[in-house]
C-alpha positions, 0 to 999 in steps of 0.5 A, a space after each residue: 576122743 573120749 566122752 569125758 574129753 568131749 564133755 570137758 571141751 563142751 564145758 570149756 567152749 561154753 565158758 569161752 562163750 560166757 567170758 567173751 559175752 561178759 567181756 563184750 558186756 562190760 566194755 559195751 557203751 552205755 546208751 545215755 541220752 540227754 535229758 533237761 530239767 524241764 523234760 524230767 519235770 514234764 514226765 513226772 507231771 504226766 505220770 501224776 496225771 495218769 494217777 489222778 485221772 484214773 483215781 476213783 471218787 473214793 480215793 482208790 487208785 487204778 492198780 493194774 492195767 493190761 493194755 492189749 486187753 484194755 482192762 483193769 485187773 481186780 487187785 489192790 495193795 495197801 502199801 502201794 496205795 500209800 506209796 503213790 499218795 506219798 509221791 503225789 505229795 512230793 510233787 505238791 511239795 515241788 510246787 505242783 499244787 493241782 495234785 493236792 486234791 488227788 493226794 488228799 483223796 488218797 490220804 482220806 482213803 487211808 485214814 478211813 482204814 486206820 484203826 487204833 492198836 489198843 484203847 488207851 490214850 497212848 494207842 498207836 494207829 495202823 493202816 490196814 484192812 478191817 479183817 487182816 493184819 496190819 503191815 508195817 510198810 503201809 502205816 509207815 508210808 501213810 506217815 511219810 505221806 502226812 509228813 510230806 503234806 505237812 511240809 508242803 502245806 503247813 497244815 497241822 491237821 494231822 499232827 496227832 495222827 502222825 504221832 499215833 502212827 509213829 507209836 505203832 511203828 515204835 511198837 514194832 521195833 525190837 531191841 536191836 533196831 530191827 522191825 517186825 513187819 506184821 501186827 495181829 488184830 486178834 492178839 493186839 501184838 506184833 507177829 513174832 519172827 516176821 520181817 520185811 526187807 522193804 518195811 524196815 527202811 520205810 519205817 525208819 524214814 517215817 521215824 526220821 520225818 517225825 523227828 524233822 516235824 516234831 523235834 525234841 519229842 524223842 523220835 530220833 532216839 527210835 530212828 538211830 538204832 534202826 539205821 544202825 541195824 540196817 547198815 550193819 546187820 539186816 543183810 545178814 539176817 535176811 540172807 541178802 546176796 549179793 549184799 547190800 539190798 539196794 534199799 531206796 527207803 534207807 537212802 531216803 533215811 540217810 539223807 534225812 538223817 544226814 545232819 544228825 551225825 552219821 557214823 562211819 558205818 552209815 557212810 560205808 553202807 551209803 557207799 555200798 548201796 550207791 554201788 548197787 544202784 550204779 551197777 543196776 543202772 549200768 547194766 540196764 543202760 547197756 541193754 542195747 544192740 549186741 546179741 551177747 550183751 542182751 543174752 548175758 544181761 538176761 542171764 545175769 540180771 533178769 528181764 528188763 526192769 519195770 519203771 517201778 524198779 528203775 524209779 527206785 534206783 533214781 530215788 536212791 541215787 537222788 537221795 545219796 547225791 543230795 547227801 554227798 553235797 553235805 557230807 564230805 565223806 561221800 563227796 568223791 561219789 557226787 559226779 558218779 551219782 549224778 552221771 548214773 542218775 541222769 543216764 537212767 532218768 533219760 532212759 526211763 523218760 524215753 519209755 513213757 507212753 505219751 500218745 495213745 494208739 489209734 482208737 485206744 482210750 488214752 486215760 489208762 495209757 498216756 503217762 504210764 510205763 508198760 512192761 509186757 503190756 502191763 502197768 501198775 500204779 507203783 510204776 508211775 509212783 516210783 518213776 514220778 519220785 525218781 524223775 523229780 530227783 533227776 530234775 533237782 540234780 539238773 537244776 543244780 547242774 549249770 548246763 541243765 542237761 546231761 552229756 552224751 555218752 
């Protein structure tokens, strides 16, 4: 046998193994266990308890913790601080008033670090470090946090601040609806050419919530072109592959804008991101026992997702499920969205730490999710929000629990 023949046979053999593993993986059962509405709520509450129990007196959250070393990591992220505050307000909005003081403390921390973008009466307001550029996502989630607080409490204290942050977001918008991600305090202008996959969806949701809270002020006119852009052009501009980017922030926006009159392009986009979320849930749910499945999953899908990743799937699926109840064009997806959401929620809740090890300080551990011995505040943030949406689905489901798969 020639060397070329041996190489060809070797390559053929490798592909046979890949295809065999692929067949096993595609046909592998999904390990979906039941979860009740009460269990989903309890896991969300325990996650929030971790957040506030580890919150500093000035409002800063414990950002990152290494369990095996029993130490916090000296790092921080303003966008994730804002997202965590948002999730606490979502829980308050769901009736858990005891978390309002912690959420308000996190909000105060952000407002102390928010600066006008100019000196005029129509100045925007940006949440940023004093010496660095403002990042659109941080300000957008500050706005979302205030909108959820307003909805939960009826308190209008921050109305003018919300509008000022909205003006900052509007100043980052380009003519095609896309968003610039950074703003420079040195030039008092957006930084040209810098965009973000995440921040555009966050900004869109903020604008949509401004319209909800202040209808008639024109915020919807700013939101519509950005939704058009996300639905039709963003993935091309950002070189996303495979498209579309599974953007839970866009799903929040679609749900919020569902009664505005969504176009067929918007519905097509909703279907495509629903498929992406569903595919990721299925892959994760098949990571069980077979060597072929585990190997192929690691090869094609990467390592086991963090709770932050899984939580975003739940957020996206939950928002699209709610939209499917109101828009008949998505009605055919309702059962599939529900099935995927509840499967992933049960698996996520099952990995939450509910007891400390002997001799271990429970405060930075209980209520958290760890990946390779590490947890980060956004693990708890996204899991909290996602599990709340699972609870909503379960309260809507007559049986109150998922079926065994």
